[in-house]
C-alpha atoms as an extended CHARMM CRD file, in Angstrom:
* protein
*
        89  EXT
         1         1  MET       CA             90.8050000000      152.7320000000      136.7500000000  PROA      1               0.0000000000
         2         2  ALA       CA             93.6270000000      151.3560000000      134.6120000000  PROA      2               0.0000000000
         3         3  ALA       CA             97.2940000000      152.3440000000      134.4170000000  PROA      3               0.0000000000
         4         4  ARG       CA             99.7470000000      151.8130000000      131.5820000000  PROA      4               0.0000000000
         5         5  ARG       CA            103.3890000000      152.6020000000      130.9690000000  PROA      5               0.0000000000
         6         6  TYR       CA            104.1080000000      153.5040000000      127.3430000000  PROA      6               0.0000000000
         7         7  ARG       CA            107.4410000000      153.6680000000      125.5500000000  PROA      7               0.0000000000
         8         8  LEU       CA            107.5480000000      155.4620000000      122.2270000000  PROA      8               0.0000000000
         9         9  THR       CA            110.3630000000      155.2350000000      119.7090000000  PROA      9               0.0000000000
        10        10  GLY       CA            111.1600000000      157.1730000000      116.5590000000  PROA      10              0.0000000000
        11        11  ARG       CA            111.4420000000      160.9280000000      116.1360000000  PROA      11              0.0000000000
        12        12  VAL       CA            109.8130000000      161.7140000000      119.4760000000  PROA      12              0.0000000000
        13        13  GLN       CA            112.2550000000      164.1420000000      121.0990000000  PROA      13              0.0000000000
        14        14  GLY       CA            112.7810000000      167.7370000000      120.0150000000  PROA      14              0.0000000000
        15        15  VAL       CA            109.3940000000      167.8740000000      118.2840000000  PROA      15              0.0000000000
        16        16  GLY       CA            107.0900000000      168.9630000000      121.1400000000  PROA      16              0.0000000000
        17        17  PHE       CA            105.9950000000      165.4310000000      121.9680000000  PROA      17              0.0000000000
        18        18  ARG       CA            105.8660000000      165.9330000000      125.7460000000  PROA      18              0.0000000000
        19        19  TYR       CA            103.7190000000      169.0650000000      125.4150000000  PROA      19              0.0000000000
        20        20  PHE       CA            101.4640000000      167.3590000000      122.8780000000  PROA      20              0.0000000000
        21        21  THR       CA            101.0490000000      164.4420000000      125.2900000000  PROA      21              0.0000000000
        22        22  TYR       CA            100.3490000000      166.8090000000      128.1750000000  PROA      22              0.0000000000
        23        23  ARG       CA             97.6340000000      168.6290000000      126.2230000000  PROA      23              0.0000000000
        24        24  SER       CA             96.0540000000      165.3440000000      125.0950000000  PROA      24              0.0000000000
        25        25  ALA       CA             96.0310000000      164.0700000000      128.6840000000  PROA      25              0.0000000000
        26        26  GLN       CA             94.4490000000      167.2960000000      129.9150000000  PROA      26              0.0000000000
        27        27  ARG       CA             91.6580000000      167.1000000000      127.3190000000  PROA      27              0.0000000000
        28        28  LEU       CA             90.8900000000      163.4600000000      128.1150000000  PROA      28              0.0000000000
        29        29  GLY       CA             91.2570000000      163.6300000000      131.8990000000  PROA      29              0.0000000000
        30        30  VAL       CA             94.2700000000      161.2880000000      132.0060000000  PROA      30              0.0000000000
        31        31  THR       CA             96.5900000000      161.5180000000      135.0240000000  PROA      31              0.0000000000
        32        32  GLY       CA            100.2770000000      160.5520000000      135.2380000000  PROA      32              0.0000000000
        33        33  TRP       CA            103.4050000000      161.9170000000      133.5750000000  PROA      33              0.0000000000
        34        34  VAL       CA            105.5140000000      162.0650000000      130.4140000000  PROA      34              0.0000000000
        35        35  ARG       CA            109.3170000000      162.2900000000      130.1740000000  PROA      35              0.0000000000
        36        36  ASN       CA            112.1790000000      162.0370000000      127.7080000000  PROA      36              0.0000000000
        37        37  ARG       CA            114.5180000000      159.0960000000      128.1800000000  PROA      37              0.0000000000
        38        38  ASP       CA            118.2810000000      159.3370000000      127.7880000000  PROA      38              0.0000000000
        39        39  ASP       CA            118.1450000000      156.8430000000      124.8910000000  PROA      39              0.0000000000
        40        40  GLY       CA            115.9790000000      159.1760000000      122.7370000000  PROA      40              0.0000000000
        41        41  ASP       CA            112.6430000000      157.5070000000      123.4940000000  PROA      41              0.0000000000
        42        42  VAL       CA            109.6780000000      159.0050000000      125.3470000000  PROA      42              0.0000000000
        43        43  GLU       CA            108.0850000000      157.3080000000      128.3400000000  PROA      43              0.0000000000
        44        44  VAL       CA            104.5280000000      157.9130000000      129.5500000000  PROA      44              0.0000000000
        45        45  HSD       CA            102.6970000000      156.7620000000      132.6620000000  PROA      45              0.0000000000
        46        46  ALA       CA             98.9450000000      157.1730000000      132.1020000000  PROA      46              0.0000000000
        47        47  GLU       CA             95.9440000000      156.4380000000      134.3060000000  PROA      47              0.0000000000
        48        48  ALA       CA             92.2820000000      156.5830000000      133.3110000000  PROA      48              0.0000000000
        49        49  GLU       CA             89.3830000000      154.2940000000      132.4960000000  PROA      49              0.0000000000
        50        50  SER       CA             90.2550000000      151.7560000000      129.7840000000  PROA      50              0.0000000000
        51        51  PRO       CA             88.2350000000      153.3790000000      126.9450000000  PROA      51              0.0000000000
        52        52  ILE       CA             89.9180000000      156.7120000000      127.6360000000  PROA      52              0.0000000000
        53        53  LEU       CA             93.3710000000      155.0890000000      127.6340000000  PROA      53              0.0000000000
        54        54  LYS       CA             92.5670000000      153.5500000000      124.2650000000  PROA      54              0.0000000000
        55        55  GLU       CA             91.7350000000      156.9900000000      122.8730000000  PROA      55              0.0000000000
        56        56  PHE       CA             94.8440000000      158.4720000000      124.5240000000  PROA      56              0.0000000000
        57        57  GLU       CA             96.9630000000      155.7560000000      122.8970000000  PROA      57              0.0000000000
        58        58  GLY       CA             95.6320000000      156.8660000000      119.5210000000  PROA      58              0.0000000000
        59        59  HSD       CA             96.9050000000      160.3690000000      120.2500000000  PROA      59              0.0000000000
        60        60  LEU       CA            100.3110000000      158.9560000000      121.2350000000  PROA      60              0.0000000000
        61        61  ARG       CA            100.5220000000      156.9310000000      118.0200000000  PROA      61              0.0000000000
        62        62  SER       CA             99.9150000000      160.0110000000      115.8670000000  PROA      62              0.0000000000
        63        63  GLY       CA            102.0110000000      162.4670000000      117.9110000000  PROA      63              0.0000000000
        64        64  PRO       CA            102.5020000000      166.1280000000      117.0200000000  PROA      64              0.0000000000
        65        65  PHE       CA            103.0600000000      167.2870000000      113.4540000000  PROA      65              0.0000000000
        66        66  PHE       CA            106.8550000000      166.9050000000      113.2850000000  PROA      66              0.0000000000
        67        67  ALA       CA            107.0040000000      163.6260000000      115.2260000000  PROA      67              0.0000000000
        68        68  ARG       CA            107.3200000000      160.2160000000      113.6480000000  PROA      68              0.0000000000
        69        69  VAL       CA            106.3140000000      157.4180000000      115.9930000000  PROA      69              0.0000000000
        70        70  LEU       CA            107.9430000000      154.2060000000      114.8040000000  PROA      70              0.0000000000
        71        71  GLY       CA            107.0780000000      152.0740000000      117.8010000000  PROA      71              0.0000000000
        72        72  LEU       CA            104.7560000000      152.0810000000      120.7810000000  PROA      72              0.0000000000
        73        73  GLU       CA            104.9480000000      149.4630000000      123.5030000000  PROA      73              0.0000000000
        74        74  TRP       CA            102.9430000000      149.4140000000      126.7010000000  PROA      74              0.0000000000
        75        75  THR       CA            102.5490000000      147.3940000000      129.8520000000  PROA      75              0.0000000000
        76        76  ASN       CA             99.9010000000      147.4130000000      132.5400000000  PROA      76              0.0000000000
        77        77  VAL       CA            101.2340000000      148.8500000000      135.8030000000  PROA      77              0.0000000000
        78        78  SER       CA             99.9110000000      149.6740000000      139.2510000000  PROA      78              0.0000000000
        79        79  THR       CA             98.0080000000      152.9000000000      139.6810000000  PROA      79              0.0000000000
        80        80  GLY       CA             99.6740000000      155.7030000000      141.5910000000  PROA      80              0.0000000000
        81        81  PRO       CA             98.5370000000      158.6840000000      143.6070000000  PROA      81              0.0000000000
        82        82  PHE       CA             98.3060000000      161.0520000000      140.6200000000  PROA      82              0.0000000000
        83        83  LEU       CA             95.8780000000      163.9610000000      140.7260000000  PROA      83              0.0000000000
        84        84  ASN       CA             96.9490000000      165.4900000000      137.4120000000  PROA      84              0.0000000000
        85        85  PHE       CA             99.2850000000      164.9880000000      134.4650000000  PROA      85              0.0000000000
        86        86  SER       CA            102.7870000000      166.4450000000      134.4500000000  PROA      86              0.0000000000
        87        87  ILE       CA            105.8460000000      166.8200000000      132.2680000000  PROA      87              0.0000000000
        88        88  GLU       CA            108.9460000000      165.4770000000      133.9600000000  PROA      88              0.0000000000
        89        89  ARG       CA            112.4470000000      166.5540000000      133.0460000000  PROA      89              0.0000000000
């Protein structure tokens, strides 16, 4: 099991990005959370096997239709006690 923290920049708020991320995580079996940041970015904590995280990252890079992802950074982090994926406010 691997865990990554992603930070996405660009037009990623107000375009359904959190719900898109939630649906992608559900389809792939990724656990963790997604939330909007006060600075306009989106932050994601994702846990799954490495090949699944790679596929999930591809979804994050494309985003929903009206999004425009200009940057995606990630770091490896410790795994948490997540049983599902949630949208945080």
